[in-house]
C-alpha angles and dihedrals in degrees: 000000000000104000119156110250113244113214122205091220116119092235130113106300092185094062092049092052091045090054091053095043093051091048092048092046092052089051096048103031111011115199095010127111114273111253121211123173147201130186125210130181113211091204090127139332108342102230137206091266090058088050089070087063086063104033096054096059091034092060092046092046091048091052089052090051090050087059090058097254128132114249136170122208107200121199108195110205105211090208094140090064118111122268096249106185143342109271117252093249091060103031111105091014100070114013093182090086091069090074089070096057108126097028123112111269089243090058094055116092116251117257112280113281094022121133092211124100098237147002096270096049091050093058095036090057095059092049093046090053092050093049090053090053089049092052094244111159114201147150110238119214120194110211089202089061092044095051100037092047092055093243090139097041096115091045091051093049089046091052091050091050090051097040091121092058092047092047091052091054094047092045090067089068104036097087107084119217112265095220128049125204113240117256113265090206139014114277116204126211093259092055092049091051091047090052088051087062121189091337094250090104091060098045117122114266097224097270098114099092123097091214092068138274120322122174092202130081122195122212107236118262089214108045100009094236130127094232088116135128123209107227100182144358133190116206095203100049094024088225110161125189124197141168129208118231091198101057105005094243116151133182144158118231137178105246092205087067102028121100105171103098144044145223115269112264100256089055098035095060098052090042088059093048088059095040094051098032093235114194101176131028127149122217134208125241090261090061098043107062121101110287094016124130098265094049095043090042089063089065096042097047094076089060086067093042093258140117129226111260120246114243145130130261107245126217129230124278115221137193124234106263095008136096122249112299131256123172090220090069120082122250098020108157117250131202087262090056091051093047090056090065104027137042117253090246092063093047092048089049093055089059096038099051097055125065111242093252091057117089119218140172132241114216124232092158132063089301089080089074091056091047090053091049088053091048093050092048089052091050089053092049092049090050093052094042097243100112122110116256094248091050091049090052093051091047093049092051090049099052097048152343136238086279093060143277122322117243109276140193108268094218108024100199115185111291093225090054092050091047091051092050092048089049096050097042094046095214100320102138095192092054091046091052091049092053096043092048089057094054092085112017091187091059105025119191111252099193140003087242087077090065097039138144089018092057091052091050092051091048091050090051092051092049098043107030110027112085117240092245089058095051118108119248114178116220118258093209135024118269094245096182093052092046091051092049096054116120120228095268094049092047090050092052090053090048092051090052093049092048091055100042099094095046094046101039100141133079094263093040094052091045089056091046101049093046091042100054096074089045093053091046089055092051099259129121114266090239096051112134123235090254089060094051135076118247090251090073091070090055090049090050092052091049091049093048092050090052092052092048091052092049094046106033106006096244139096093245142020142142118335106296097235090054092044092051091050090048095051092047130227098273095050093042090055091049095049092046090056103255 
């Protein structure tokens, strides 16, 4: 079975896949554009795990474009799939949605308040907007349009003529193993739902009818649902009879003229591989086990004159602090959610730097600050020419595509600094500009536009993902009791800080000052390095920092002190520290 080999080397996995895809394309379809594909079901919010289905072929397609070759990245919108169940966020709140189960997604009304014509278009729109921001170039294909326009008519008739061959292939996998190996670890509900995937992998394969096997399922002419059973079919006339178990409706149609139905999933997918000439398409874990749609599809594709695409199995994408994702669960973050708090370059990098078979997490908690620090360090290494080749490749793929670089923040100040400023200023742009302009007096910031969109992303993260009890609220008045209770050493540390404020009023200067006060108190130079200092100095620094936080914000911790001091301002700092 032609699966792309996945090396464990820390080199550029995208280039290796591109090499194999180009070679395979030249073997199968010499001289034609390379075709890579993704499939997305707009059955609900399309989450960050689904995004891997798009980013993997996108990155490979983009590498092929960079080499000057023609390539098409198809995104097949499975919007003619059945509406399987009411999403977790709606179930139990509005039971009326259950009446639509079994209808095509494009025949289900859009969620209340939506401006889109149906359920599928509502969820497609959000993903399409996110993909544009991420620089993903693709050709979208609506399966509703394909099926209802008759585009697949010949393929459907061919499948019905060869239903015996298809049935024989599927029959090899219908008998479930009698025994089941015990779980090696606990599996929670979220993980089980994630393994279930979009649901397409678990759809029936057309074998449920007593009249024989039929790989085609009509949508009922009465109720519009797919709860139908084919009762007869004539190959010569293409007359097909069916009944609906939901409403009792029955009719006989001529399949050569009928466009209200679709091939069952395990036949539909390989049919499309042949129809579109797909060379590369990744598949999730739910499609890659023995007997699953990707594996079985490899045997069915030749019936349609096609060959199974090459492509890796991709691992799950998680969220910091959350279980594995499944779009059927409420509140699962989407690409749009991620792009509210991070620049598209960072999100692209998270997918580009890990091989598809490696799982990783996307941070919506404090971890996002560390990820941004790592990203900025990589950018600096790339700029100075000291980054490793694999890291350079991932960085290059993150910041732009073959079409050019993505829009970037002109002055990318540290994300944690911007988040602290947004936190302290609580949305006051003029105050934010004042603080940020004092970070580097030699190159003062002239406008917040210089730090956008990164500043806006950091502000959105503070407002949406930092709990209220972790937000920073600066004291209005000095803590008189605490100031009176300070021992001589603590009072001296505060005095040393106050004495140095004016001279060190910049981000670097205040950093030097706050770390230097405990050193000077202990008889060491303020610029002494950690190697030159006893371990006790670190303890003294932590004690000093905690004291300042209590005096300024009434807590043990807070934003980085240099940033906090700049935010509060010299005059107010002096007041709160008892001067």
